[in-house]
C-alpha positions as CSV (number, residue, x, y, z in Angstrom):
1,X,0.0,0.0,0.0
2,X,1.2,3.6,-0.6
3,X,0.1,7.0,0.4
4,X,-1.8,9.0,-2.3
5,X,-2.7,12.7,-2.3
6,X,-5.6,14.7,-3.8
7,X,-3.3,16.1,-6.5
8,X,-2.8,12.6,-7.9
9,X,-6.4,11.6,-7.4
10,X,-7.6,14.7,-9.3
11,X,-6.0,13.2,-12.4
12,X,-8.5,10.3,-12.5
13,X,-12.1,10.4,-13.6
14,X,-12.6,6.8,-12.4
15,X,-10.7,5.5,-9.4
16,X,-8.2,2.8,-10.6
17,X,-7.6,1.3,-7.2
18,X,-9.1,0.9,-3.8
19,X,-8.6,3.7,-1.2
20,X,-8.0,2.9,2.5
21,X,-7.5,4.7,5.9
22,X,-4.5,4.2,8.1
23,X,-6.2,1.2,9.8
24,X,-6.9,-0.4,6.4
25,X,-10.6,0.4,6.3
26,X,-11.8,0.9,2.8
27,X,-13.0,4.4,1.9
28,X,-13.7,4.1,-1.8
29,X,-13.6,1.1,-4.2
30,X,-11.8,0.9,-7.6
31,X,-14.2,1.8,-10.4
32,X,-16.0,4.6,-8.6
33,X,-16.4,7.9,-10.3
34,X,-14.3,10.6,-8.6
35,X,-16.7,13.5,-8.3
36,X,-15.6,16.9,-6.9
37,X,-17.6,16.0,-3.7
38,X,-15.6,12.8,-3.2
39,X,-12.3,14.6,-3.6
40,X,-13.4,17.2,-1.0
41,X,-14.5,14.3,1.3
42,X,-11.0,12.7,1.0
43,X,-9.4,15.8,2.3
44,X,-10.9,15.1,5.7
45,X,-8.5,12.2,6.1
46,X,-5.0,12.7,7.5
47,X,-3.6,10.1,5.1
48,X,-5.2,8.0,2.3
49,X,-3.6,4.8,1.1
50,X,-4.0,3.1,-2.3
51,X,-3.9,-0.6,-3.1
52,X,-4.0,-1.7,-6.7
53,X,-6.0,-4.8,-6.2
54,X,-9.5,-5.6,-4.9
55,X,-9.9,-7.5,-1.6
56,X,-11.4,-10.9,-2.2
57,X,-14.8,-11.7,-0.7
58,X,-14.6,-14.2,2.2
59,X,-15.7,-17.8,1.3
60,X,-16.3,-18.8,4.8
61,X,-20.1,-19.2,5.5
62,X,-20.0,-17.4,8.8
63,X,-18.1,-14.4,7.2
64,X,-20.5,-14.6,4.3
65,X,-23.4,-14.3,6.6
66,X,-21.8,-11.3,8.3
67,X,-21.3,-9.7,4.9
68,X,-25.0,-10.2,4.1
69,X,-26.0,-8.6,7.4
70,X,-23.7,-5.6,6.6
71,X,-25.1,-5.3,3.1
72,X,-28.6,-5.1,4.6
73,X,-27.5,-2.6,7.1
74,X,-25.9,-0.4,4.5
75,X,-28.6,-0.7,1.9
76,X,-30.1,2.8,2.2
77,X,-29.6,6.2,0.7
78,X,-31.1,9.6,1.5
79,X,-33.2,9.5,-1.7
80,X,-34.5,5.9,-1.2
81,X,-35.8,6.3,2.4
82,X,-39.5,5.8,2.9
83,X,-40.3,8.6,5.4
84,X,-43.6,6.9,6.2
85,X,-41.6,4.3,8.1
86,X,-40.3,6.9,10.6
87,X,-42.6,8.1,13.3
88,X,-41.3,11.4,14.5
89,X,-42.4,15.0,15.3
90,X,-41.4,18.0,13.2
91,X,-40.9,21.7,13.8
92,X,-43.9,23.4,12.3
93,X,-42.1,26.8,12.4
94,X,-39.2,25.6,10.3
95,X,-38.6,27.1,6.9
96,X,-37.8,23.7,5.3
97,X,-40.6,21.3,4.4
98,X,-42.0,18.7,6.8
99,X,-40.9,15.9,4.5
100,X,-37.4,17.2,4.3
101,X,-37.1,17.4,8.1
102,X,-38.3,13.8,8.4
103,X,-36.0,12.5,5.7
104,X,-32.9,14.2,7.1
105,X,-33.7,13.0,10.7
106,X,-34.4,9.4,9.4
107,X,-31.2,9.4,7.4
108,X,-29.2,10.5,10.5
109,X,-31.0,7.8,12.6
110,X,-29.9,5.2,10.1
111,X,-26.3,6.5,10.3
112,X,-26.5,6.5,14.1
113,X,-27.6,2.8,13.9
114,X,-24.5,2.0,11.8
115,X,-22.3,3.4,14.5
116,X,-24.0,1.4,17.1
117,X,-23.6,-1.7,15.0
118,X,-19.9,-1.1,14.6
119,X,-19.9,-0.2,10.9
120,X,-17.8,2.9,11.7
121,X,-16.1,3.7,8.4
122,X,-19.3,3.2,6.5
123,X,-21.2,5.4,8.9
124,X,-18.5,8.2,8.4
125,X,-18.9,8.0,4.6
126,X,-22.7,8.5,5.0
127,X,-22.1,11.3,7.4
128,X,-20.0,13.0,4.8
129,X,-22.9,12.7,2.3
130,X,-25.2,14.1,5.0
131,X,-22.9,17.2,5.1
132,X,-23.7,17.8,1.4
133,X,-27.4,17.2,2.0
134,X,-27.5,19.8,4.7
135,X,-25.7,22.2,2.5
136,X,-28.1,21.7,-0.4
137,X,-31.4,21.3,1.6
138,X,-30.8,23.9,4.3
139,X,-27.9,26.4,3.7
140,X,-28.8,27.2,0.1
141,X,-32.3,28.2,1.2
142,X,-31.4,29.8,4.5
143,X,-32.3,33.3,5.4
144,X,-29.5,35.7,6.3
145,X,-31.4,36.7,9.4
146,X,-34.3,35.0,11.1
147,X,-35.7,33.3,14.1
148,X,-33.8,30.6,16.0
149,X,-37.0,28.6,16.1
150,X,-36.9,28.3,12.3
151,X,-33.6,26.3,12.1
152,X,-34.0,23.6,14.7
153,X,-35.0,20.0,14.3
154,X,-37.5,19.0,17.0
155,X,-38.1,15.6,18.7
156,X,-35.6,12.9,19.6
157,X,-32.6,14.4,21.3
158,X,-30.1,11.8,20.2
159,X,-31.1,12.5,16.6
160,X,-31.9,16.2,16.6
161,X,-29.1,17.5,18.8
162,X,-26.2,16.6,16.5
163,X,-28.2,17.9,13.5
164,X,-29.0,21.2,15.3
165,X,-25.4,21.7,16.4
166,X,-24.2,21.0,12.9
167,X,-26.7,23.4,11.3
168,X,-26.0,26.2,13.8
169,X,-22.2,25.7,13.6
170,X,-22.5,25.9,9.8
171,X,-24.5,29.1,10.0
172,X,-21.8,30.7,12.2
173,X,-19.0,29.6,9.9
174,X,-20.9,31.0,6.9
175,X,-21.4,34.3,8.7
176,X,-17.7,34.4,9.4
177,X,-17.1,33.7,5.7
178,X,-15.1,30.5,6.2
179,X,-14.0,28.8,3.0
180,X,-16.4,26.1,1.7
181,X,-14.1,23.2,2.6
182,X,-13.7,24.5,6.1
183,X,-17.5,24.8,6.5
184,X,-17.9,21.2,5.3
185,X,-15.3,20.1,7.8
186,X,-16.8,22.0,10.6
187,X,-20.3,20.6,9.9
188,X,-18.9,17.0,9.9
189,X,-17.1,17.7,13.2
190,X,-20.3,19.1,14.7
191,X,-22.2,16.0,13.6
192,X,-19.6,13.9,15.5
193,X,-19.0,16.1,18.5
194,X,-20.7,13.7,20.9
195,X,-19.5,10.5,19.3
196,X,-17.5,9.5,22.3
197,X,-20.7,8.8,24.2
198,X,-21.1,5.6,22.2
199,X,-17.8,4.4,23.7
200,X,-18.9,4.8,27.3
201,X,-19.8,1.4,28.8
202,X,-23.2,1.7,30.5
203,X,-23.9,-0.2,33.7
204,X,-27.2,-1.5,32.2
205,X,-29.2,-1.1,29.1
206,X,-30.3,2.4,29.8
207,X,-29.6,5.0,27.2
208,X,-26.7,7.5,27.8
209,X,-29.3,10.2,27.6
210,X,-30.4,9.3,31.2
211,X,-26.8,9.8,32.5
212,X,-25.7,13.1,33.9
213,X,-22.9,15.3,32.6
214,X,-20.5,14.1,35.3
215,X,-20.9,10.5,34.2
216,X,-20.4,11.5,30.6
217,X,-17.3,13.7,30.9
218,X,-15.1,11.0,29.4
219,X,-16.9,11.2,26.1
220,X,-14.6,14.1,25.1
221,X,-11.4,12.1,25.3
222,X,-13.0,8.9,24.0
223,X,-14.5,10.9,21.0
224,X,-11.1,12.4,20.2
225,X,-9.4,9.0,20.2
226,X,-12.2,7.4,18.2
227,X,-12.2,10.0,15.5
228,X,-8.4,9.7,15.2
229,X,-8.7,6.0,14.8
230,X,-11.1,6.5,12.0
231,X,-8.4,8.5,10.2
232,X,-10.1,11.8,10.2
233,X,-8.3,15.1,10.7
234,X,-7.0,16.6,13.9
235,X,-9.3,19.6,13.4
236,X,-12.4,17.3,13.5
237,X,-11.1,15.2,16.4
238,X,-10.4,18.4,18.5
239,X,-14.0,19.4,18.3
240,X,-15.0,16.1,20.1
241,X,-12.2,16.8,22.6
242,X,-12.8,20.6,23.3
243,X,-16.4,21.4,22.8
244,X,-16.9,21.6,26.6
245,X,-13.8,23.8,27.1
246,X,-14.7,27.3,28.3
247,X,-13.1,30.6,27.4
248,X,-12.1,31.3,31.0
249,X,-10.5,27.8,31.4
250,X,-13.3,26.4,33.6
251,X,-14.3,23.7,31.2
252,X,-13.1,20.1,30.6
253,X,-11.2,17.8,30.0
254,X,-8.1,19.9,30.0
255,X,-9.1,23.4,31.3
256,X,-7.6,25.2,28.3
257,X,-8.8,28.7,27.6
258,X,-9.1,31.5,25.0
259,X,-7.1,30.9,21.8
260,X,-5.8,27.6,23.1
261,X,-9.2,26.2,22.1
262,X,-9.5,25.6,18.4
263,X,-11.9,27.9,16.4
264,X,-14.0,24.9,15.3
265,X,-14.4,24.0,19.0
266,X,-15.3,27.5,20.0
267,X,-18.1,27.6,17.4
268,X,-19.5,24.1,18.4
269,X,-19.4,25.2,22.1
270,X,-21.8,28.0,21.3
271,X,-24.1,25.8,19.1
272,X,-24.0,23.0,21.6
273,X,-25.0,25.1,24.6
274,X,-27.8,26.9,22.7
275,X,-29.3,23.6,21.6
276,X,-29.0,22.1,25.1
277,X,-30.8,25.2,26.4
278,X,-33.6,24.7,23.9
279,X,-33.9,21.1,24.9
280,X,-33.9,22.1,28.6
281,X,-30.9,19.9,29.2
282,X,-29.0,22.5,31.3
283,X,-29.5,23.8,34.9
284,X,-31.4,26.8,33.4
285,X,-35.0,26.5,32.1
286,X,-35.9,28.6,29.0
287,X,-39.1,28.7,27.1
288,X,-38.2,30.3,23.9
289,X,-35.3,31.6,21.7
290,X,-35.3,35.1,23.3
291,X,-34.8,33.5,26.8
292,X,-32.0,31.3,25.4
293,X,-30.2,34.2,23.8
294,X,-30.5,36.2,27.0
295,X,-29.0,33.3,29.0
296,X,-26.1,33.0,26.7
297,X,-25.4,36.7,26.9
298,X,-25.5,36.5,30.7
299,X,-23.0,33.6,30.6
300,X,-21.0,35.7,28.1
301,X,-17.3,35.5,27.5
302,X,-16.6,33.4,30.7
303,X,-17.8,30.5,28.6
304,X,-17.7,31.6,25.0
305,X,-15.3,33.2,22.6
306,X,-16.6,36.8,22.2
307,X,-16.2,36.5,18.4
308,X,-18.3,33.3,18.2
309,X,-20.9,34.3,20.7
310,X,-21.7,37.7,19.1
311,X,-21.6,36.3,15.6
312,X,-24.2,33.8,16.8
313,X,-26.4,36.3,18.7
314,X,-26.6,38.6,15.7
315,X,-27.9,35.8,13.4
316,X,-31.2,35.6,15.2
317,X,-34.0,38.0,16.1
318,X,-34.1,38.8,19.8
319,X,-37.9,39.2,19.5
320,X,-38.4,35.5,18.7
321,X,-40.6,34.5,21.6
322,X,-42.3,31.4,20.2
323,X,-42.5,28.8,22.9
324,X,-40.3,25.8,22.0
325,X,-43.0,23.4,23.2
326,X,-45.5,25.0,20.8
327,X,-43.3,24.4,17.7
328,X,-43.8,20.6,17.5
329,X,-46.2,19.0,15.1
């Protein structure tokens, strides 16, 4: 196997060899068309390796059975999903269609299931396609200014929270005029910011959602290590590690402060706290977007980077007083 870079890959219209991560997990197969989107996706990996032959399929019956199970698990795409199969609530105030909300949530749920089943590399590839979907379905239609209630997915926390953090983080990055590649990388990082929770061994079958923050603190370090094992970039991994670090050094796991916290992490910290406020998963109870914004201003630069906080605050109308609980349909 040998390391390949995007300069070499850009010479091919059709991939002539398989591509792998450092831990030999396949990213793309020989014969796939190398679209601009796939080339951008490959830049998220620290190193990409090429092998000039295809891996033979296992002949063992047990391995063959596992392969069939994996095929069934992976046999879905955003376009092919039957949204009627997914029973969920939607945000009736949102500016995107109800069906689009359901389809995006269902697609993320299926990806979340892949992570839980251990199909990590396949789940990451589908997350990267979700980044493009969010860009096309949301950001290209997004208002420059509006109500916070218009951009949130409502319903199941484990599905909606990563989506909301990704959308809000992307909005902040666009407001700051980040380069398109950096916006894509940040959205992917935000979708994976809590991935370490899947690595926490629970004492029973209860969901990690029932555990308190103290019990979940390890998820930052576990998430960082996990993302690095997947071969993704240090910038993406740092978001999992640092999204609970505070501007004044009072956060965790390392207590770093100010500019020692990466910009991506500073953005996700703001988006993460806002969405947790809206889901009433903090010690402060808020009813609407205005109360959430007021709380964030009161917390201020002790917790948040001033640049990221005020960029976020200026995106939404302070007069948005629609009750979060009244937004669900």
